[in-house]
OpenMM code with the backbone's topology and positions (N, CA, C; nanometers):
from openmm import Vec3, app, unit

residues = "MET THR ASN ARG VAL SER LYS ARG LEU VAL THR PHE ASN LYS PRO PHE ARG LEU ASP SER ILE GLU ARG GLN TRP PRO ALA GLY ASP TYR THR ILE GLU THR GLU GLU GLU PRO LEU ASP SER LYS SER LEU LEU ALA TYR ARG THR ILE CYS THR THR MET ILE LEU HIS PRO PRO SER GLY LYS SER GLY ARG HIS ILE PHE ILE GLU ILE GLU ALA SER GLU LEU ASP GLN ALA LEU LEU ARG ASP ARG GLU GLU HIS GLY GLN SER GLN SER GLU GLY LEU SER ALA".split()
positions = [
    Vec3(12.9057, 7.0326, -9.1445),
    Vec3(12.9207, 6.9745, -9.0129),
    Vec3(12.7842, 6.9627, -8.9460),
    Vec3(12.7782, 6.8717, -8.8532),
    Vec3(12.6521, 6.8501, -8.7828),
    Vec3(12.6583, 6.9098, -8.6432),
    Vec3(12.5409, 6.9291, -8.5870),
    Vec3(12.5317, 6.9788, -8.4507),
    Vec3(12.5822, 6.8725, -8.3543),
    Vec3(12.6254, 6.9161, -8.2365),
    Vec3(12.6656, 6.8204, -8.1343),
    Vec3(12.5778, 6.8400, -8.0118),
    Vec3(12.5546, 6.7301, -7.9422),
    Vec3(12.4723, 6.7315, -7.8213),
    Vec3(12.5551, 6.6731, -7.7077),
    Vec3(12.5562, 6.7430, -7.5955),
    Vec3(12.6257, 6.6914, -7.4777),
    Vec3(12.5269, 6.6860, -7.3611),
    Vec3(12.5524, 6.5917, -7.2713),
    Vec3(12.4682, 6.5768, -7.1525),
    Vec3(12.5574, 6.5780, -7.0296),
    Vec3(12.5030, 6.6354, -6.9219),
    Vec3(12.5730, 6.6318, -6.7942),
    Vec3(12.4700, 6.6216, -6.6825),
    Vec3(12.5125, 6.5700, -6.5717),
    Vec3(12.4260, 6.5548, -6.4558),
    Vec3(12.4620, 6.6621, -6.3551),
    Vec3(12.3625, 6.7369, -6.3092),
    Vec3(12.3851, 6.8359, -6.2037),
    Vec3(12.3027, 6.7957, -6.0826),
    Vec3(12.3522, 6.8308, -5.9651),
    Vec3(12.2841, 6.7966, -5.8413),
    Vec3(12.2554, 6.9232, -5.7616),
    Vec3(12.1317, 6.9373, -5.7202),
    Vec3(12.0918, 7.0450, -5.6310),
    Vec3(12.0699, 6.9853, -5.4929),
    Vec3(12.1301, 7.0460, -5.3915),
    Vec3(12.1179, 6.9988, -5.2545),
    Vec3(11.9921, 7.0497, -5.1865),
    Vec3(11.9373, 7.1582, -5.2385),
    Vec3(11.8162, 7.2188, -5.1831),
    Vec3(11.7208, 7.2503, -5.2973),
    Vec3(11.5917, 7.2677, -5.2669),
    Vec3(11.4987, 7.3120, -5.3718),
    Vec3(11.5507, 7.4416, -5.4345),
    Vec3(11.5207, 7.4615, -5.5626),
    Vec3(11.5748, 7.5764, -5.6348),
    Vec3(11.4732, 7.6344, -5.7306),
    Vec3(11.5047, 7.7550, -5.7762),
    Vec3(11.4225, 7.8250, -5.8757),
    Vec3(11.5116, 7.8741, -5.9884),
    Vec3(11.4525, 7.8823, -6.1060),
    Vec3(11.5144, 7.9489, -6.2202),
    Vec3(11.4333, 8.0754, -6.2440),
    Vec3(11.5005, 8.1862, -6.2698),
    Vec3(11.4333, 8.3158, -6.2784),
    Vec3(11.3186, 8.3195, -6.3790),
    Vec3(11.3328, 8.2507, -6.4918),
    Vec3(11.2321, 8.2604, -6.5981),
    Vec3(11.1152, 8.1628, -6.5792),
    Vec3(11.1228, 8.0749, -6.4792),
    Vec3(11.0155, 7.9766, -6.4574),
    Vec3(10.9614, 7.9960, -6.3168),
    Vec3(10.8333, 8.0251, -6.3061),
    Vec3(10.7730, 8.0510, -6.1761),
    Vec3(10.7331, 7.9211, -6.1080),
    Vec3(10.8349, 7.8452, -6.0709),
    Vec3(10.8112, 7.7190, -6.0032),
    Vec3(10.9362, 7.6836, -5.9245),
    Vec3(10.9149, 7.6209, -5.8114),
    Vec3(11.0287, 7.5714, -5.7346),
    Vec3(11.0480, 7.4243, -5.7694),
    Vec3(11.1727, 7.3860, -5.7945),
    Vec3(11.2063, 7.2486, -5.8289),
    Vec3(11.2666, 7.1810, -5.7061),
    Vec3(11.2380, 7.0535, -5.6862),
    Vec3(11.2920, 6.9852, -5.5686),
    Vec3(11.4420, 6.9588, -5.5814),
    Vec3(11.5064, 6.9419, -5.4668),
    Vec3(11.6471, 6.9024, -5.4654),
    Vec3(11.6600, 6.7684, -5.5363),
    Vec3(11.7758, 6.7440, -5.5951),
    Vec3(11.7983, 6.6161, -5.6624),
    Vec3(11.8872, 6.6309, -5.7834),
    Vec3(11.8932, 6.5230, -5.8606),
    Vec3(11.9764, 6.5179, -5.9808),
    Vec3(11.8931, 6.5524, -6.1037),
    Vec3(11.9527, 6.6311, -6.1917),
    Vec3(11.8875, 6.6715, -6.3161),
    Vec3(11.9847, 6.6526, -6.4317),
    Vec3(11.9344, 6.5982, -6.5413),
    Vec3(12.0145, 6.5860, -6.6621),
    Vec3(11.9993, 6.7149, -6.7415),
    Vec3(12.1131, 6.7708, -6.7828),
    Vec3(12.1137, 6.8921, -6.8641),
    Vec3(12.1694, 6.8555, -7.0009),
    Vec3(12.0929, 6.8858, -7.1034),
    Vec3(12.1335, 6.8549, -7.2407),
    Vec3(12.1567, 6.9865, -7.3139),
    Vec3(12.2716, 6.9972, -7.3800),
    Vec3(12.3066, 7.1180, -7.4538),
    Vec3(12.3307, 7.0829, -7.6002),
    Vec3(12.2627, 7.1542, -7.6892),
    Vec3(12.2828, 7.1353, -7.8328),
    Vec3(12.3582, 7.2566, -7.8862),
    Vec3(12.4625, 7.2284, -7.9642),
    Vec3(12.5457, 7.3339, -8.0215),
    Vec3(12.5610, 7.3121, -8.1709),
    Vec3(12.5759, 7.4233, -8.2427),
    Vec3(12.5999, 7.4156, -8.3862),
    Vec3(12.7378, 7.4724, -8.4172),
    Vec3(12.8041, 7.4187, -8.5176),
    Vec3(12.9368, 7.4712, -8.5528),
    Vec3(12.9253, 7.6086, -8.6168),
    Vec3(13.0221, 7.6936, -8.5873),
    Vec3(13.0281, 7.8261, -8.6500),
    Vec3(13.0990, 7.8137, -8.7841),
    Vec3(13.0638, 7.9009, -8.8752),
    Vec3(13.1313, 7.9034, -9.0052),
    Vec3(13.2646, 7.9759, -8.9897),
    Vec3(13.3676, 7.8997, -8.9652),
    Vec3(13.5002, 7.9578, -8.9496),
    Vec3(13.6019, 7.8629, -9.0113),
    Vec3(13.6848, 7.9152, -9.0969),
    Vec3(13.7853, 7.8315, -9.1612),
    Vec3(13.9127, 7.8227, -9.0786),
    Vec3(13.9305, 7.9156, -8.9849),
    Vec3(14.0554, 7.9179, -8.9092),
    Vec3(14.0509, 7.8355, -8.7798),
    Vec3(13.9311, 7.8129, -8.7235),
    Vec3(13.9225, 7.7332, -8.6024),
    Vec3(13.7851, 7.6681, -8.5910),
    Vec3(13.7789, 7.5611, -8.5134),
    Vec3(13.6534, 7.4911, -8.4896),
    Vec3(13.5902, 7.5485, -8.3634),
    Vec3(13.4726, 7.6052, -8.3773),
    Vec3(13.4033, 7.6650, -8.2637),
    Vec3(13.2540, 7.6350, -8.2762),
    Vec3(13.1866, 7.6340, -8.1618),
    Vec3(13.0445, 7.6035, -8.1584),
    Vec3(12.9679, 7.7137, -8.0861),
    Vec3(12.8394, 7.7244, -8.1204),
    Vec3(12.7479, 7.8185, -8.0561),
    Vec3(12.6328, 7.7377, -7.9982),
    Vec3(12.5968, 7.7671, -7.8738),
    Vec3(12.4865, 7.6967, -7.8090),
    Vec3(12.3544, 7.7377, -7.8728),
    Vec3(12.2775, 7.6381, -7.9108),
    Vec3(12.1445, 7.6610, -7.9673),
    Vec3(12.0380, 7.6496, -7.8594),
    Vec3(12.0523, 7.5457, -7.7753),
    Vec3(11.9468, 7.5139, -7.6807),
    Vec3(12.0039, 7.4408, -7.5590),
    Vec3(11.9549, 7.4767, -7.4414),
    Vec3(11.9879, 7.4043, -7.3189),
    Vec3(11.8569, 7.3538, -7.2606),
    Vec3(11.8518, 7.2262, -7.2293),
    Vec3(11.7295, 7.1627, -7.1818),
    Vec3(11.7540, 7.0923, -7.0494),
    Vec3(11.6623, 7.1123, -6.9541),
    Vec3(11.6668, 7.0402, -6.8275),
    Vec3(11.5683, 6.9245, -6.8390),
    Vec3(11.6156, 6.8036, -6.8100),
    Vec3(11.5313, 6.6846, -6.8221),
    Vec3(11.4947, 6.6376, -6.6825),
    Vec3(11.3650, 6.6315, -6.6557),
    Vec3(11.3155, 6.5833, -6.5270),
    Vec3(11.2742, 6.4375, -6.5436),
    Vec3(11.3333, 6.3524, -6.4624),
    Vec3(11.3053, 6.2100, -6.4685),
    Vec3(11.1941, 6.1756, -6.3699),
    Vec3(11.1173, 6.0699, -6.3981),
    Vec3(11.0181, 6.0272, -6.2992),
    Vec3(11.0896, 5.9798, -6.1729),
    Vec3(11.0224, 5.9840, -6.0582),
    Vec3(11.0857, 5.9385, -5.9343),
    Vec3(11.1406, 5.7966, -5.9490),
    Vec3(11.2488, 5.7699, -5.8800),
    Vec3(11.3153, 5.6397, -5.8868),
    Vec3(11.2184, 5.5272, -5.8530),
    Vec3(11.2173, 5.4253, -5.9367),
    Vec3(11.1317, 5.3091, -5.9151),
    Vec3(10.9881, 5.3272, -5.9594),
    Vec3(10.9549, 5.4436, -6.0150),
    Vec3(10.8177, 5.4690, -6.0592),
    Vec3(10.8167, 5.4936, -6.2090),
    Vec3(10.7092, 5.4515, -6.2716),
    Vec3(10.6969, 5.4777, -6.4142),
    Vec3(10.6390, 5.6178, -6.4332),
    Vec3(10.6651, 5.6736, -6.5465),
    Vec3(10.6161, 5.8073, -6.5757),
    Vec3(10.6902, 5.8645, -6.6943),
    Vec3(10.6535, 5.9835, -6.7298),
    Vec3(10.7153, 6.0485, -6.8450),
    Vec3(10.8283, 6.1399, -6.8017),
    Vec3(10.9260, 6.1507, -6.8888),
    Vec3(11.0311, 6.2492, -6.8709),
    Vec3(10.9755, 6.3829, -6.9178),
    Vec3(11.0155, 6.4887, -6.8514),
    Vec3(10.9715, 6.6224, -6.8887),
    Vec3(11.0942, 6.7003, -6.9361),
    Vec3(11.0830, 6.7642, -7.0511),
    Vec3(11.1922, 6.8405, -7.1099),
    Vec3(11.1558, 6.9888, -7.1035),
    Vec3(11.2416, 7.0678, -7.0382),
    Vec3(11.2148, 7.2099, -7.0212),
    Vec3(11.3337, 7.2885, -7.0756),
    Vec3(11.3080, 7.3741, -7.1734),
    Vec3(11.4150, 7.4576, -7.2281),
    Vec3(11.4459, 7.5684, -7.1278),
    Vec3(11.5741, 7.5838, -7.0964),
    Vec3(11.6165, 7.6817, -6.9961),
    Vec3(11.7320, 7.7647, -7.0499),
    Vec3(11.7628, 7.8720, -6.9793),
    Vec3(11.8794, 7.9538, -7.0091),
    Vec3(11.9973, 7.8976, -6.9307),
    Vec3(12.1069, 7.8705, -6.9985),
    Vec3(12.2251, 7.8145, -6.9326),
    Vec3(12.2755, 7.9060, -6.8218),
    Vec3(12.2689, 8.0364, -6.8424),
    Vec3(12.3170, 8.1306, -6.7404),
    Vec3(12.2318, 8.1230, -6.6135),
    Vec3(12.1004, 8.1014, -6.6271),
    Vec3(12.0137, 8.0874, -6.5097),
    Vec3(12.0475, 7.9604, -6.4323),
    Vec3(12.0754, 7.8537, -6.5050),
    Vec3(12.1146, 7.7286, -6.4401),
    Vec3(12.2444, 7.7488, -6.3629),
    Vec3(12.3414, 7.8133, -6.4248),
    Vec3(12.4694, 7.8382, -6.3584),
    Vec3(12.4502, 7.9199, -6.2303),
    Vec3(12.3638, 8.0210, -6.2354),
    Vec3(12.3375, 8.1035, -6.1174),
    Vec3(12.2692, 8.0220, -6.0075),
    Vec3(12.1732, 7.9385, -6.0454),
    Vec3(12.1030, 7.8559, -5.9467),
    Vec3(12.1984, 7.7555, -5.8819),
    Vec3(12.2875, 7.6966, -5.9611),
    Vec3(12.3868, 7.6035, -5.9060),
    Vec3(12.4816, 7.6746, -5.8106),
    Vec3(12.5233, 7.7960, -5.8449),
    Vec3(12.6113, 7.8727, -5.7586),
    Vec3(12.5424, 7.9043, -5.6256),
    Vec3(12.4172, 7.9483, -5.6315),
    Vec3(12.3419, 7.9767, -5.5078),
    Vec3(12.3307, 7.8505, -5.4227),
    Vec3(12.3019, 7.7372, -5.4865),
    Vec3(12.2874, 7.6106, -5.4136),
    Vec3(12.4181, 7.5737, -5.3449),
    Vec3(12.5288, 7.5878, -5.4140),
    Vec3(12.6594, 7.5539, -5.3557),
    Vec3(12.6931, 7.6467, -5.2398),
    Vec3(12.6645, 7.7763, -5.2567),
    Vec3(12.6930, 7.8719, -5.1502),
    Vec3(12.6088, 7.8420, -5.0268),
    Vec3(12.4789, 7.8158, -5.0461),
    Vec3(12.3906, 7.7853, -4.9333),
    Vec3(12.4290, 7.6532, -4.8683),
    Vec3(12.4639, 7.5545, -4.9488),
    Vec3(12.5025, 7.4235, -4.8950),
    Vec3(12.6328, 7.4358, -4.8169),
    Vec3(12.7261, 7.5129, -4.8673),
    Vec3(12.8532, 7.5335, -4.7980),
    Vec3(12.8340, 7.6049, -4.6660),
    Vec3(12.7425, 7.7030, -4.6626),
    Vec3(12.7147, 7.7752, -4.5382),
    Vec3(12.6553, 7.6833, -4.4348),
    Vec3(12.5594, 7.5984, -4.4753),
    Vec3(12.4955, 7.5102, -4.3778),
    Vec3(12.5944, 7.4068, -4.3259),
    Vec3(12.6867, 7.3607, -4.4100),
    Vec3(12.7882, 7.2655, -4.3647),
    Vec3(12.8821, 7.3327, -4.2651),
    Vec3(12.9278, 7.4547, -4.2937),
    Vec3(13.0213, 7.5217, -4.2040),
    Vec3(12.9519, 7.5623, -4.0738),
    Vec3(12.8242, 7.5981, -4.0813),
    Vec3(12.7502, 7.6315, -3.9591),
    Vec3(12.7397, 7.5097, -3.8700),
    Vec3(12.7161, 7.3925, -3.9303),
    Vec3(12.7057, 7.2684, -3.8534),
    Vec3(12.8363, 7.2308, -3.7869),
    Vec3(12.9485, 7.2644, -3.8507),
    Vec3(13.0790, 7.2309, -3.7957),
    Vec3(13.1168, 7.3207, -3.6789),
    Vec3(13.0738, 7.4468, -3.6831),
    Vec3(13.1134, 7.5397, -3.5785),
    Vec3(13.0211, 7.5355, -3.4575),
    Vec3(12.9075, 7.4725, -3.4710),
    Vec3(12.8107, 7.4696, -3.3611),
    Vec3(12.8417, 7.3637, -3.2599),
] * unit.nanometer
topology = app.Topology()
chain = topology.addChain("A")
for resn in residues:
    res = topology.addResidue(resn, chain)
    for name in ("N", "CA", "C"):
        topology.addAtom(name, app.Element.getBySymbol(name[0]), res)
């Protein structure tokens, strides 16, 4: 069997950080690519994640290179959760004021 690759688009409403990278990333849309390999199992089809990559696109309407950064999927999930919690708080604060 061959490896499979999936892509998804994630959106950050505020600038964010990933624990393993000492840099703040701007708010916006990011493509996340995940590569998985099949496990050797005769009873069921299952996959194991090999690599998760965050793809940074050049600004809209500008030419430039895409940047590929290997990341930990768990760090991305935590950053997305923090972003959603902070975004939800700011929305509810705006409604009650």
